[in-house]
TIZAFI-377703 format. One line per field, with one value per residue (C-alpha): x, y, z; residue in one letter; chain. Coordinates in nm, 4 decimals. Example, Ala and Ser with C-alpha at 12.3 -4.5 7.8 and 13.67 -1.06 7.14 Angstrom:
<markes>
x	c(1.2300 / 1.3670)
y	c(-0.4500 / -0.1060)
z	c(0.7800 / 0.7140)
resn	c(A / S)
chain	c(A / A)
</markes>
This chain:
<markes>
x	c(14.6202 / 14.5796 / 14.2630 / 14.3044 / 14.0418 / 14.0456 / 14.2288 / 13.8600 / 13.7136 / 13.9503 / 13.8912 / 13.4720 / 13.5452 / 13.7767 / 13.5637 / 13.2090 / 13.4351 / 13.4965 / 13.1144 / 13.0118 / 13.2773 / 13.1729 / 12.7742 / 12.8895 / 13.0723 / 12.7895 / 12.5055 / 12.7411 / 12.7750 / 12.4191 / 12.2485 / 12.5214 / 12.6226 / 12.4401 / 12.0568 / 12.1011 / 12.2658 / 11.9407 / 11.7174 / 11.4437 / 11.5384 / 11.8948 / 11.6844 / 11.5604 / 11.8380 / 12.0358 / 12.3762 / 12.6002 / 12.6525 / 12.9855 / 12.9893 / 12.9181 / 12.7282 / 12.5878 / 12.4590 / 12.4133 / 12.3449 / 12.7270 / 12.6760 / 12.3081 / 12.4971 / 12.7585 / 12.6070 / 12.5304 / 12.2438 / 12.3406 / 12.6323 / 12.4298 / 12.3582 / 12.0589 / 11.8015 / 12.1343 / 12.2086 / 11.8209 / 11.8490 / 12.1355 / 12.0279 / 11.6975 / 11.8904 / 12.0788 / 11.8814 / 11.5359 / 11.1902 / 11.2247 / 11.5645 / 11.7032 / 11.9233 / 11.9912 / 12.0203 / 12.1831 / 11.9368 / 11.6532 / 11.6118 / 11.4078 / 11.2926 / 11.2739 / 11.0093 / 10.9535 / 10.7762 / 10.4168 / 10.2359 / 10.4200 / 10.3556 / 9.9584 / 10.0120 / 10.1247 / 9.9833 / 9.6267 / 9.5666 / 9.6856 / 9.7400 / 9.6124 / 9.9313 / 10.1077 / 10.0963 / 10.3458 / 10.6432 / 10.5362 / 10.8202 / 10.6925 / 10.3521 / 10.4534 / 10.6873 / 10.4017 / 10.1174 / 10.3629 / 10.3971 / 9.9905 / 9.9301 / 9.7347 / 9.6120 / 9.5323 / 9.5657 / 9.9121 / 9.9653 / 9.6497 / 9.6267 / 9.3390 / 8.9530 / 9.0394 / 9.2628 / 8.9108 / 8.6579 / 8.8380 / 8.9063 / 8.5841 / 8.4585 / 8.7207 / 8.7271 / 8.4233 / 8.5664 / 8.8845 / 8.6410 / 8.6701 / 8.3288 / 8.4745 / 8.8424 / 8.6579 / 8.5620 / 8.9243 / 9.1012 / 8.9598 / 9.1952 / 9.4715 / 9.4443 / 9.4584 / 9.7637 / 9.9045 / 9.8446 / 10.0125 / 10.3452 / 10.3077 / 10.3044 / 10.6323 / 10.8380 / 10.7697 / 10.9866 / 11.2362 / 11.3907 / 11.7106 / 11.9270 / 11.8404 / 11.6121 / 11.5582 / 11.2089 / 11.2064 / 11.1965 / 10.9511 / 10.7313 / 10.7463 / 10.5739 / 10.3117 / 10.2012 / 10.2011 / 9.9387 / 9.7680 / 9.7166 / 9.6328 / 9.3371 / 9.2204 / 9.2572 / 9.0976 / 9.0644 / 9.4099 / 9.6662 / 10.0417 / 10.0768 / 10.4346 / 10.5102 / 10.4290 / 10.6465 / 10.3202 / 10.2794 / 10.6212 / 10.5727 / 10.3078 / 10.5470 / 10.8371 / 10.6537 / 10.5217 / 10.8741 / 11.0238 / 10.7754 / 10.8748 / 11.1924 / 11.4041 / 11.5197 / 11.8451 / 11.9732 / 11.9990 / 11.6532 / 11.4790 / 11.6766 / 11.6084 / 11.2700 / 11.1327 / 11.3669 / 11.4578 / 11.1292 / 11.0880 / 11.3233 / 11.0997 / 11.0045 / 11.4298 / 11.5252 / 11.6942 / 11.7301 / 11.5652 / 11.3198 / 11.2066 / 11.2110 / 10.9682 / 10.7271 / 10.7182 / 10.6425 / 10.3484 / 10.1906 / 10.1789 / 10.0523 / 9.8474 / 9.6298 / 9.6428 / 9.4291 / 9.2712 / 9.1408 / 9.0149 / 8.8376 / 8.6535 / 8.5380 / 8.3884 / 8.1957 / 8.0557 / 7.9873 / 7.6560 / 7.8311 / 7.6014 / 7.8736 / 8.2037 / 8.4719 / 8.7519 / 8.8354 / 8.7817 / 8.4402 / 8.3387 / 8.4751 / 8.2976 / 7.9155 / 7.6941 / 7.4748 / 7.7830 / 7.8608 / 7.6095 / 7.8109 / 8.0196 / 8.0378 / 8.4269 / 8.5284 / 8.7389 / 9.0451 / 8.9672 / 8.9713 / 9.2831 / 9.5073 / 9.3509 / 9.4225 / 9.7698 / 9.8175 / 9.6351 / 9.9300 / 10.2344 / 10.1411 / 10.0340 / 10.2444 / 10.5868 / 10.5183 / 10.3603 / 10.6195 / 10.8906 / 10.7209 / 10.6625 / 11.0777 / 11.1194 / 10.8939 / 11.0607 / 11.3967 / 11.3060 / 11.1738 / 11.4795 / 11.6796 / 11.4156 / 11.3484 / 11.1494 / 10.8824 / 10.8718 / 10.8158 / 10.5449 / 10.4013 / 10.4138 / 10.1973 / 9.9485 / 9.9026 / 9.8364 / 9.6142 / 9.4082 / 9.4193 / 9.3195 / 9.0128 / 8.8947 / 8.9424 / 9.2110 / 9.1120 / 9.2077 / 8.8771 / 8.8731 / 8.7198 / 9.0506 / 9.2001 / 9.1052 / 9.2392 / 9.5902 / 9.6833 / 10.0775 / 10.1097 / 9.9537 / 10.2346 / 10.4718 / 10.3853 / 10.3283 / 10.6726 / 10.8352 / 10.6812 / 10.8019 / 11.1794 / 11.1501 / 10.9057 / 10.8320 / 10.8636 / 11.1767 / 11.1042 / 10.7082 / 10.6737 / 10.7922 / 10.5686 / 10.6281 / 10.4497 / 10.2355 / 10.2392 / 10.3831 / 10.3119 / 10.3367 / 10.4453 / 10.3226 / 10.5692 / 10.5275 / 10.6678 / 10.3896 / 10.5972 / 10.5592 / 10.8000 / 10.8035 / 10.7748 / 10.8462 / 10.6188 / 10.8271 / 11.0163 / 11.0420 / 10.8852 / 11.0686 / 10.9282 / 11.1846 / 10.9699 / 11.2763 / 11.4195 / 11.0524 / 11.0269 / 11.3481 / 11.3113 / 11.4416 / 11.1957 / 10.9099 / 10.9759 / 11.0878 / 11.4512 / 11.3788 / 11.6761 / 11.4705 / 11.2401 / 11.0055 / 10.6457 / 10.4658 / 10.5033 / 10.2071 / 10.0062 / 9.8173 / 9.8940 / 10.1906 / 10.4814 / 10.6225 / 10.3167 / 10.2236 / 10.6095 / 10.5492 / 10.2626 / 10.4556 / 10.6915 / 10.4011 / 10.1985 / 9.9295 / 9.8828 / 9.8779 / 10.0445 / 9.9173 / 10.1827 / 10.4701 / 10.4584 / 10.3400 / 10.4146 / 10.1087 / 10.1389 / 9.8525 / 9.5961 / 9.3784 / 9.6456 / 9.7488 / 9.7199 / 9.3667 / 9.4628 / 9.6201 / 9.3075 / 9.3888 / 9.7353 / 9.7330 / 9.4389 / 9.6748 / 10.0256 / 9.8111 / 9.6905 / 10.0572 / 10.2450 / 10.0384 / 9.9904 / 10.3590 / 10.4488 / 10.1906 / 10.4091 / 10.7266 / 11.0057 / 11.2913 / 11.6766 / 11.9074 / 12.1639 / 12.5150 / 12.5120 / 12.1508 / 12.2776 / 11.9840 / 12.0774 / 11.8724 / 11.9299 / 11.6804 / 11.5518 / 11.3223 / 11.1435 / 11.1132 / 11.3480 / 11.4329 / 11.6967 / 12.0158 / 11.9461 / 11.7004 / 11.8570 / 11.6561 / 11.6529 / 11.3209 / 11.2057 / 10.8935 / 10.7377)
y	c(11.1988 / 11.4478 / 11.6466 / 12.0176 / 12.2735 / 12.6485 / 12.8605 / 13.0081 / 12.6369 / 12.6993 / 13.0485 / 12.9902 / 12.6727 / 12.8914 / 13.1821 / 12.8737 / 12.7677 / 13.0660 / 13.2080 / 12.8635 / 12.9223 / 13.2875 / 13.1833 / 12.8992 / 13.1262 / 13.4233 / 13.1547 / 13.0279 / 13.3990 / 13.4799 / 13.1615 / 13.1193 / 13.4542 / 13.7424 / 13.5526 / 13.4634 / 13.8149 / 13.9966 / 13.7476 / 13.9271 / 13.6713 / 13.8133 / 14.0388 / 13.6949 / 13.6347 / 13.3341 / 13.1407 / 13.2328 / 12.9917 / 12.7000 / 12.6549 / 12.8867 / 12.6223 / 12.3730 / 12.7024 / 12.5047 / 12.1766 / 12.0260 / 12.1156 / 11.9750 / 11.6548 / 11.6550 / 11.6948 / 11.3367 / 11.2579 / 10.8878 / 11.0394 / 11.2190 / 11.5675 / 11.5111 / 11.7877 / 12.0221 / 12.2411 / 12.3549 / 12.4007 / 12.6011 / 12.8087 / 12.8886 / 12.9828 / 13.2134 / 13.3649 / 13.3785 / 13.1421 / 13.2483 / 13.1594 / 13.1826 / 12.9249 / 12.7668 / 12.4718 / 12.4866 / 12.6845 / 12.6368 / 12.8914 / 12.7827 / 12.9068 / 12.7102 / 12.8180 / 12.7805 / 13.1416 / 12.9895 / 13.2888 / 13.1762 / 12.8200 / 12.8967 / 13.0808 / 12.8373 / 12.5550 / 12.6995 / 13.0323 / 13.0972 / 12.7077 / 12.7189 / 12.9410 / 12.6592 / 12.3287 / 12.0225 / 11.9919 / 11.8357 / 11.6146 / 11.4787 / 11.4438 / 11.2700 / 10.9943 / 10.9275 / 10.9341 / 10.6739 / 10.4710 / 10.4202 / 10.3927 / 10.7507 / 11.0524 / 10.9990 / 11.2239 / 11.2502 / 11.3663 / 11.5600 / 11.9300 / 12.1734 / 12.1237 / 11.6893 / 11.7301 / 11.8700 / 11.6026 / 11.3355 / 11.4356 / 11.5049 / 11.1848 / 10.9806 / 11.1741 / 11.0133 / 10.7005 / 10.8116 / 10.9748 / 10.8876 / 10.6621 / 10.4468 / 10.4011 / 10.2270 / 9.9472 / 9.8791 / 9.8335 / 9.4701 / 9.4079 / 9.6119 / 9.4104 / 9.0482 / 9.1425 / 9.2804 / 8.9601 / 8.7566 / 8.9874 / 8.9070 / 8.5227 / 8.5957 / 8.7786 / 8.5210 / 8.2936 / 8.5233 / 8.6365 / 8.4622 / 8.6759 / 9.0369 / 9.1025 / 9.3841 / 9.5464 / 9.7870 / 9.4841 / 9.3240 / 9.6523 / 9.6444 / 9.3131 / 9.4240 / 9.6964 / 9.5557 / 9.2898 / 9.6297 / 9.8384 / 9.5241 / 9.3658 / 9.7474 / 9.8853 / 9.6306 / 9.2943 / 9.1695 / 8.9658 / 8.9787 / 8.7852 / 8.9468 / 8.7952 / 8.4234 / 8.4740 / 8.2393 / 8.4983 / 8.5262 / 8.6520 / 8.9092 / 9.0246 / 9.1028 / 9.2372 / 9.5203 / 9.5671 / 9.6149 / 9.8691 / 10.0365 / 10.0401 / 10.4042 / 10.4088 / 10.5373 / 10.8838 / 10.8105 / 10.6259 / 10.9037 / 11.1279 / 10.9868 / 10.9143 / 11.2650 / 11.4638 / 11.1919 / 11.1414 / 10.7684 / 10.6501 / 10.4821 / 10.2500 / 10.1478 / 9.8031 / 9.8418 / 9.6049 / 9.8070 / 9.9153 / 9.5538 / 9.4606 / 9.7585 / 9.6630 / 9.2831 / 9.4063 / 9.6671 / 9.4162 / 9.1398 / 9.4112 / 9.5469 / 9.2261 / 9.1240 / 9.4719 / 9.4525 / 9.0572 / 9.1886 / 9.4545 / 9.1789 / 8.9964 / 9.2744 / 9.3964 / 9.0092 / 8.9564 / 9.0953 / 9.3266 / 9.3574 / 9.5089 / 9.7415 / 9.5137 / 9.7501 / 10.0941 / 9.9448 / 9.7890 / 10.1674 / 10.3176 / 10.0836 / 10.1160 / 10.2313 / 10.4197 / 10.5170 / 10.7194 / 11.0038 / 11.2862 / 11.0734 / 10.6745 / 10.5121 / 10.3364 / 10.0189 / 10.2181 / 10.5021 / 10.2841 / 10.0664 / 10.3925 / 10.4755 / 10.1802 / 10.1799 / 10.5471 / 10.4021 / 10.0950 / 10.3359 / 10.6065 / 10.4112 / 10.1021 / 10.2728 / 10.5648 / 10.3577 / 10.0781 / 10.3715 / 10.5218 / 10.2391 / 10.1707 / 10.5142 / 10.4703 / 10.1713 / 10.3381 / 10.6371 / 10.4125 / 10.2147 / 10.4801 / 10.6547 / 10.3535 / 10.5634 / 10.6907 / 10.3472 / 10.2139 / 10.4375 / 10.3814 / 9.9963 / 10.0505 / 10.2724 / 9.9940 / 9.7003 / 9.9203 / 10.0062 / 9.6310 / 9.4813 / 9.7365 / 9.6620 / 9.2400 / 9.1744 / 9.3212 / 9.6421 / 9.8518 / 10.2039 / 10.2997 / 10.1657 / 10.3833 / 10.6872 / 10.6558 / 10.5872 / 10.9507 / 10.9012 / 10.6135 / 10.9188 / 11.1717 / 10.9494 / 10.8344 / 11.2909 / 11.3266 / 11.0505 / 11.2415 / 11.5515 / 11.4126 / 11.1909 / 11.2653 / 10.9905 / 11.2258 / 11.4736 / 11.7304 / 11.7561 / 11.7685 / 12.0842 / 12.3571 / 12.5795 / 12.9657 / 12.9414 / 13.3220 / 13.6137 / 13.6660 / 13.8332 / 13.5985 / 13.7155 / 13.7139 / 13.6585 / 13.9925 / 14.1811 / 14.2273 / 14.0329 / 13.8972 / 13.9143 / 13.5964 / 13.5402 / 13.2758 / 12.9489 / 12.9670 / 12.6422 / 12.6717 / 12.3996 / 12.2975 / 12.0506 / 11.9303 / 11.8118 / 12.1713 / 12.2845 / 12.0764 / 12.1467 / 12.5130 / 12.6510 / 12.9745 / 12.7562 / 12.3965 / 12.4535 / 12.2318 / 12.1023 / 11.7950 / 11.6299 / 11.3675 / 11.5141 / 11.2852 / 11.5152 / 11.8442 / 11.6365 / 11.6066 / 11.8812 / 12.1134 / 11.9549 / 12.2014 / 12.1258 / 12.2128 / 12.5218 / 12.6737 / 12.5643 / 12.7602 / 13.0207 / 13.0096 / 13.0427 / 13.2877 / 13.0828 / 12.9013 / 12.5297 / 12.2989 / 12.4028 / 12.5550 / 12.4417 / 12.0802 / 11.9166 / 11.5192 / 11.4774 / 11.7885 / 12.0776 / 12.1958 / 12.1183 / 11.8128 / 11.6892 / 11.3357 / 11.2087 / 10.8908 / 11.0445 / 10.9034 / 10.5500 / 10.6003 / 10.7000 / 10.4406 / 10.1875 / 10.2984 / 10.2865 / 9.9534 / 9.8564 / 10.0235 / 9.9508 / 9.6009 / 9.5082 / 9.7132 / 9.5441 / 9.2470 / 9.2874 / 9.5280 / 9.6269 / 9.7276 / 9.8105 / 9.5491 / 9.6138 / 9.6553 / 9.8763 / 10.2418 / 10.4876 / 10.7559 / 10.8428 / 10.7939 / 10.9176 / 10.6486 / 10.7901 / 11.0659 / 10.8470 / 10.8878 / 10.5357 / 10.3937 / 10.3175 / 9.9772 / 9.8731 / 9.5879 / 9.5152 / 9.1765 / 9.1259 / 9.0361 / 8.9040 / 9.1131)
z	c(4.0392 / 4.2596 / 4.2935 / 4.2823 / 4.3962 / 4.3346 / 4.5855 / 4.6005 / 4.8052 / 5.0869 / 5.1394 / 5.1333 / 5.3455 / 5.6069 / 5.6238 / 5.6682 / 5.9699 / 6.0813 / 6.0487 / 6.2508 / 6.5352 / 6.5689 / 6.5764 / 6.8495 / 7.0169 / 7.0215 / 7.0924 / 7.3688 / 7.5193 / 7.5128 / 7.6444 / 7.9388 / 7.9749 / 7.8378 / 7.9358 / 8.2585 / 8.3699 / 8.1871 / 8.3418 / 8.5834 / 8.8457 / 8.9252 / 9.1227 / 9.3538 / 9.6011 / 9.5765 / 9.5891 / 9.3339 / 9.0515 / 9.0730 / 8.6904 / 8.3828 / 8.2111 / 8.4865 / 8.7230 / 9.0223 / 8.9063 / 9.0021 / 9.3333 / 9.3807 / 9.1614 / 9.4273 / 9.7394 / 9.8328 / 10.0625 / 10.1196 / 10.2712 / 10.5310 / 10.3894 / 10.3203 / 10.2584 / 10.0827 / 9.9703 / 9.9520 / 10.3170 / 10.3584 / 10.0792 / 10.2347 / 10.5655 / 10.3734 / 10.1188 / 10.2245 / 10.1183 / 9.7948 / 9.6860 / 9.2637 / 9.1093 / 8.8182 / 8.6396 / 8.2882 / 8.1231 / 8.3517 / 8.5743 / 8.9510 / 9.2260 / 9.5230 / 9.7953 / 10.1290 / 10.1631 / 10.3131 / 10.0757 / 9.7595 / 9.8202 / 9.8416 / 9.5223 / 9.3865 / 9.4439 / 9.5473 / 9.4722 / 9.1265 / 9.0546 / 8.6695 / 8.6138 / 8.7261 / 8.5800 / 8.6953 / 8.4133 / 8.0794 / 8.0750 / 8.4269 / 8.2545 / 7.9837 / 8.1353 / 8.3407 / 8.1020 / 7.8333 / 8.2013 / 8.2370 / 7.8520 / 7.8898 / 8.1200 / 8.4451 / 8.7589 / 8.8158 / 8.4423 / 8.3387 / 8.3629 / 8.3497 / 8.3182 / 8.2554 / 8.5858 / 8.7789 / 8.5822 / 8.7018 / 9.0340 / 9.0807 / 8.9152 / 9.1854 / 9.4639 / 9.6252 / 9.6722 / 9.8892 / 10.0863 / 10.4857 / 10.4269 / 10.1782 / 10.2803 / 10.6413 / 10.4219 / 10.3461 / 10.7077 / 10.7137 / 10.3680 / 10.5335 / 10.8401 / 10.6942 / 10.4488 / 10.7753 / 10.9663 / 10.6919 / 10.7063 / 11.0979 / 11.0450 / 10.7784 / 11.0449 / 11.3286 / 11.1289 / 11.0608 / 11.4137 / 11.4180 / 11.1341 / 11.0395 / 10.7490 / 10.4788 / 10.6356 / 10.3273 / 10.0845 / 10.2711 / 10.3201 / 9.9008 / 9.9183 / 10.1737 / 10.0244 / 9.6630 / 9.7987 / 9.9606 / 9.6676 / 9.4451 / 9.6262 / 9.7349 / 9.3593 / 9.1778 / 9.3614 / 9.2359 / 9.4775 / 9.3591 / 9.6082 / 9.6602 / 9.9951 / 9.9376 / 9.5935 / 9.4183 / 9.1678 / 9.0166 / 8.6496 / 8.6845 / 8.9995 / 8.8179 / 8.5579 / 8.7325 / 8.9302 / 8.5763 / 8.5136 / 8.8371 / 8.7971 / 8.8049 / 8.4646 / 8.3736 / 8.3213 / 7.9549 / 7.8930 / 8.1221 / 7.8702 / 7.5688 / 7.6413 / 7.7019 / 7.4065 / 7.1411 / 6.8974 / 6.8394 / 7.1317 / 7.3184 / 6.9874 / 6.9411 / 6.9932 / 7.3267 / 7.5979 / 7.8458 / 7.6415 / 7.4884 / 7.8609 / 7.9981 / 7.7147 / 7.7738 / 8.1690 / 8.0402 / 7.8495 / 8.1452 / 8.3380 / 8.1523 / 8.0465 / 8.3976 / 8.4514 / 8.0677 / 8.2384 / 8.5256 / 8.4157 / 8.1655 / 8.4155 / 8.6480 / 8.3373 / 8.2876 / 8.6489 / 8.7931 / 9.0742 / 9.3605 / 9.6214 / 9.5611 / 9.7106 / 9.5333 / 9.4123 / 9.0716 / 9.1026 / 9.2674 / 8.9347 / 8.6903 / 8.9618 / 8.6658 / 8.9488 / 9.1209 / 8.7437 / 8.6723 / 8.4835 / 8.3204 / 8.2721 / 8.3371 / 8.0369 / 8.0362 / 7.8868 / 8.1345 / 8.4634 / 8.3283 / 8.3298 / 8.7067 / 8.8289 / 8.6723 / 8.8462 / 9.2231 / 9.1575 / 9.1148 / 9.3263 / 9.6019 / 9.6525 / 9.6729 / 9.8798 / 10.1511 / 10.1779 / 10.1633 / 10.4644 / 10.6692 / 10.6201 / 10.7697 / 11.0530 / 11.1941 / 11.0787 / 11.3515 / 11.6057 / 11.6718 / 11.6759 / 11.9341 / 12.1791 / 12.4163 / 12.1539 / 12.0201 / 12.3585 / 12.3697 / 12.0520 / 12.1453 / 12.4979 / 12.2885 / 12.0428 / 12.2614 / 12.4504 / 12.1562 / 11.9980 / 12.3357 / 12.3949 / 12.0377 / 12.1256 / 11.9344 / 11.6268 / 11.4387 / 11.3370 / 11.2122 / 11.5585 / 11.6493 / 11.4192 / 11.5431 / 11.8735 / 11.8057 / 11.8479 / 11.9078 / 11.6578 / 11.4247 / 11.5345 / 11.4887 / 11.1300 / 11.0981 / 11.2732 / 11.0280 / 10.7192 / 10.7996 / 10.8913 / 10.5715 / 10.3675 / 10.0337 / 9.8205 / 9.8800 / 9.5900 / 9.4645 / 9.0740 / 9.0012 / 8.8511 / 8.5390 / 8.5031 / 8.1885 / 8.2069 / 8.3317 / 8.7318 / 9.0605 / 9.3430 / 9.6660 / 9.9730 / 10.3977 / 10.3950 / 10.1713 / 9.8680 / 9.5786 / 9.3029 / 8.9097 / 8.7280 / 8.3999 / 8.2287 / 8.1497 / 8.5171 / 8.7519 / 9.0828 / 9.3394 / 9.6903 / 9.8153 / 10.0869 / 10.3042 / 10.3090 / 10.3455 / 10.6773 / 10.8264 / 10.8022 / 11.1319 / 11.0497 / 11.1332 / 11.2815 / 11.6615 / 11.6936 / 11.3275 / 11.2869 / 11.6106 / 11.5857 / 11.8253 / 11.7441 / 12.0081 / 11.7904 / 11.5685 / 11.9519 / 12.0102 / 12.2844 / 12.3497 / 12.4200 / 12.0793 / 11.9115 / 12.0826 / 11.9798 / 11.6291 / 11.6038 / 11.7444 / 11.4864 / 11.2400 / 11.3628 / 11.5139 / 11.2128 / 11.1093 / 10.9287 / 10.5603 / 10.3084 / 10.5765 / 10.6116 / 10.2669 / 10.2513 / 10.0458 / 9.8461 / 9.9194 / 9.6926 / 9.4177 / 9.3243 / 9.6448 / 9.6794 / 9.6315 / 9.8320 / 10.1476 / 10.3758 / 10.2485 / 10.2678 / 10.6299 / 10.7540 / 10.5817 / 10.7802 / 11.0574 / 11.0765 / 10.9934 / 11.2539 / 11.5325 / 11.4423 / 11.4259 / 11.7243 / 11.9351 / 11.8562 / 11.7659 / 11.8750 / 11.5877 / 11.6181 / 11.3282 / 11.2193 / 11.2026 / 10.8093 / 10.8477 / 10.6650 / 10.7151 / 10.5676 / 10.2508 / 9.8838 / 9.6256 / 9.4123 / 9.1266 / 9.3177 / 9.6179 / 9.8980 / 10.0412 / 10.3263 / 10.1674 / 10.3569 / 10.6136 / 10.7998 / 11.0931 / 11.3754 / 11.4437 / 11.8098 / 11.9593 / 12.2195)
resn	c(X / X / X / X / X / X / X / X / X / X / X / X / X / X / X / X / X / X / X / X / X / X / X / X / X / X / X / X / X / X / X / X / X / X / X / X / X / X / X / X / X / X / X / X / X / X / X / X / X / X / X / X / X / X / X / X / X / X / X / X / X / X / X / X / X / X / X / X / X / X / X / X / X / X / X / X / X / X / X / X / X / X / X / X / X / X / X / X / X / X / X / X / X / X / X / X / X / X / X / X / X / X / X / X / X / X / X / X / X / X / X / X / X / X / X / X / X / X / X / X / X / X / X / X / X / X / X / X / X / X / X / X / X / X / X / X / X / X / X / X / X / X / X / X / X / X / X / X / X / X / X / X / X / X / X / X / X / X / X / X / X / X / X / X / X / X / X / X / X / X / X / X / X / X / X / X / X / X / X / X / X / X / X / X / X / X / X / X / X / X / X / X / X / X / X / X / X / X / X / X / X / X / X / X / X / X / X / X / X / X / X / X / X / X / X / X / X / X / X / X / X / X / X / X / X / X / X / X / X / X / X / X / X / X / X / X / X / X / X / X / X / X / X / X / X / X / X / X / X / X / X / X / X / X / X / X / X / X / X / X / X / X / X / X / X / X / X / X / X / X / X / X / X / X / X / X / X / X / X / X / X / X / X / X / X / X / X / X / X / X / X / X / X / X / X / X / X / X / X / X / X / X / X / X / X / X / X / X / X / X / X / X / X / X / X / X / X / X / X / X / X / X / X / X / X / X / X / X / X / X / X / X / X / X / X / X / X / X / X / X / X / X / X / X / X / X / X / X / X / X / X / X / X / X / X / X / X / X / X / X / X / X / X / X / X / X / X / X / X / X / X / X / X / X / X / X / X / X / X / X / X / X / X / X / X / X / X / X / X / X / X / X / X / X / X / X / X / X / X / X / X / X / X / X / X / X / X / X / X / X / X / X / X / X / X / X / X / X / X / X / X / X / X / X / X / X / X / X / X / X / X / X / X / X / X / X / X / X / X / X / X / X / X / X / X / X / X / X / X / X / X / X / X / X / X / X / X / X / X / X / X / X / X / X / X / X / X / X / X / X / X / X / X / X / X / X / X / X / X / X / X / X / X / X / X / X / X / X / X / X / X / X / X / X / X / X / X / X / X / X / X / X / X / X / X / X / X / X / X / X / X / X / X / X / X / X / X)
chain	c(A / A / A / A / A / A / A / A / A / A / A / A / A / A / A / A / A / A / A / A / A / A / A / A / A / A / A / A / A / A / A / A / A / A / A / A / A / A / A / A / A / A / A / A / A / A / A / A / A / A / A / A / A / A / A / A / A / A / A / A / A / A / A / A / A / A / A / A / A / A / A / A / A / A / A / A / A / A / A / A / A / A / A / A / A / A / A / A / A / A / A / A / A / A / A / A / A / A / A / A / A / A / A / A / A / A / A / A / A / A / A / A / A / A / A / A / A / A / A / A / A / A / A / A / A / A / A / A / A / A / A / A / A / A / A / A / A / A / A / A / A / A / A / A / A / A / A / A / A / A / A / A / A / A / A / A / A / A / A / A / A / A / A / A / A / A / A / A / A / A / A / A / A / A / A / A / A / A / A / A / A / A / A / A / A / A / A / A / A / A / A / A / A / A / A / A / A / A / A / A / A / A / A / A / A / A / A / A / A / A / A / A / A / A / A / A / A / A / A / A / A / A / A / A / A / A / A / A / A / A / A / A / A / A / A / A / A / A / A / A / A / A / A / A / A / A / A / A / A / A / A / A / A / A / A / A / A / A / A / A / A / A / A / A / A / A / A / A / A / A / A / A / A / A / A / A / A / A / A / A / A / A / A / A / A / A / A / A / A / A / A / A / A / A / A / A / A / A / A / A / A / A / A / A / A / A / A / A / A / A / A / A / A / A / A / A / A / A / A / A / A / A / A / A / A / A / A / A / A / A / A / A / A / A / A / A / A / A / A / A / A / A / A / A / A / A / A / A / A / A / A / A / A / A / A / A / A / A / A / A / A / A / A / A / A / A / A / A / A / A / A / A / A / A / A / A / A / A / A / A / A / A / A / A / A / A / A / A / A / A / A / A / A / A / A / A / A / A / A / A / A / A / A / A / A / A / A / A / A / A / A / A / A / A / A / A / A / A / A / A / A / A / A / A / A / A / A / A / A / A / A / A / A / A / A / A / A / A / A / A / A / A / A / A / A / A / A / A / A / A / A / A / A / A / A / A / A / A / A / A / A / A / A / A / A / A / A / A / A / A / A / A / A / A / A / A / A / A / A / A / A / A / A / A / A / A / A / A / A / A / A / A / A / A / A / A / A / A / A / A / A / A / A / A / A / A / A / A / A / A / A / A / A / A / A / A / A)
</markes>
């Protein structure tokens, strides 16, 4: 028997379907046509969107940095439209900033109105199992910063120079056995800096260079791997996604448990022992006499240790990789840096000390110029306006910024803006040597101002990199020690175009010949 329905049912169904289609069409029209056209940000100059739905996102994705197009399209937009550029990523309105007054306002003067992107903060909080410096905001962040800042001052960083030197000596011994065939120096630096940050942060030796501690190393690498777009979106926007029994989620949970246990065990041992002197950052955090306003709990210490690991490992290894990549392409700069390294080491009895670091003027300039050319974090964490605001500009005019606007600082664009940098596409370490011709020319372009808000490899303002001095000292020790003993040249299969891996900008493949000098 065939079921039949009254003709009224067909009419009702058709009416409902028609209403749904109409509602969808109206919503689409509003979201992708009317709303963008009515946004007050349309008054801000910017390129025309090439897609009704995706806005400028497709152009960004289609621009392949690994094929030599870094840092486009942002740089051409900045050259064409100025220091504040409006563009759209699907439904999100964004402002690309290179105007120093606008950046100062967002990162310093009115920074409280521009917290970091909540999605990024949630991801980092999940990774470390709690809120740390990279995931907290407001008074919580201010309190943490106040508590931890003394541990990263010059006096404390000095005590870690021996750690940097000891592990670098292990690296030089290893490299001396690798002169026959090309070696991936970025992979080598990844192991070195993990060993250094492990010992410096909480007194744990990952033994990455020797490969003796494979389980913990594999767990860390799994935790630090860049998630796919599917997992990144799912973990942020799908409720309960992180509890699904998907292979990557299961592996990541196992890795997290292994790493957490390692950190927890070290914390427990330190709390039980009579710590007479601090040898790492964890010791300093757990020092009852040093903590007057707030005693750091074991759970808080774990979050901070994991934050230092994640923030201080890959960024340093990648910078080291870029330093060698740039020097291999600029032999005169490499020769000058080597001459300085050998002279300073000889003057200090062959030992890298804090006093020796202060004499590495040219090597420091090489590091700074490398960070200008290829900043490790190519795009700083986006800031979202929490309230309507007036954004000041260098011209003296202000721009209305509605609540919910995403503020973007692409350091690659900022550092290559010809408005503020002389010959920005050239690698010129001398621009960071005071009173050199290019130093003076750069300063003249900025109206006599220094680098602040023009040069931001470590961000700026109240949320700048707390470990900047630590990282700089480590970079100096490693670069000077290596250059004093070896020369590095690119192998035939090397590709030093930049690729974006997670948030880090890395060479595609840093295959190098290592030669003793």
